[in-house]
Steps between C-alpha positions, in 0.01 A plus 500: 500500500645834408567755765536882510639721760311655795747794533827635359830351622853648450855388484847661436804316378852645443723330251842638398401852609183497302179537712180317397183609676210246440135525556215244422144612530151410386426673166185450269614630161772655297386861524521481886841322463622788278378768749688314776823495303457867412472578866809298580699712246385808691611347835833389364612762238863390546435130410658342189208270426146415623431164359174323552277191429118478520323171510130577454338278235495649154666819627829347607829683418876470556700819464886514517514885491837539334667185660616249234204319347379212709695567810245671717128507405473144369689337800286710745183359320629148517529532876137614525391212273702244704318615813158453321400862552247706309426868518832592636759774406874457573720807468866551558674824522870474417765754609815426303810450708754523224583130465350308206332178605476325173184339355492202751573750787208726402262208467604378852482845646134563373368153574659513857355837573144395411538157667612687818186712490281201441633334815322748720198566268164398651337258234131445468314256275360655193140461463339475161206723469161454329330786329133487527214738392167487667178653380230565746180720537541822683332348817779235544788757444551583877482133594741391241749778601490373852571141378789619291638694799454187735676269248802739485451541135618794294217695345548683176324791336125435552279586192132585523273428204188277480679284754795583739814349368774432779838384369707328767813299565562232771724205536417226250463256792209695639330595174261185469379525862450870472287476183293218651433717812391801288281282292334360802444849650389646161236224451541495117533880463887493459675485169864432435703623205862502370722781560 
């Protein structure tokens, strides 16, 4: 079962006078990852490189940021994959110490920095979410909202037309029981549609 991180974790490694500052953190998409990297550049204007790897479904990325190709981003991404993580951003800020590490040394430095941060990172199981859309008469809207809240589901943008349409997300494992409960409460007046 894939995991994600509950909170960011940090590490710092010094190799031949180069300083590598690592961070692993939960991250949903590439736009958020890019914003995080941009913020790191502002925090570390004297850094030589800010390399990063994002493992987030179809939005994954591996960026070497000027290091020789394949020596930073890809090895960092491999560490995340090896740990069976999803929705995680790994960043490493490098301050160059004046001694070249070579391709092998760079790969080791970046992977070690990410691995060190992951040692203290709080991991949580990643739950697959079901996206549902419920159509109810206006009279049932309040009741359905309370049931959605009680189930800990995430309510989307409600639309009011002939019926009230309530899009929601909840863990896949709870979807069938939730739908059954709503169908029982609604006494045949509840409709379900695809999102």
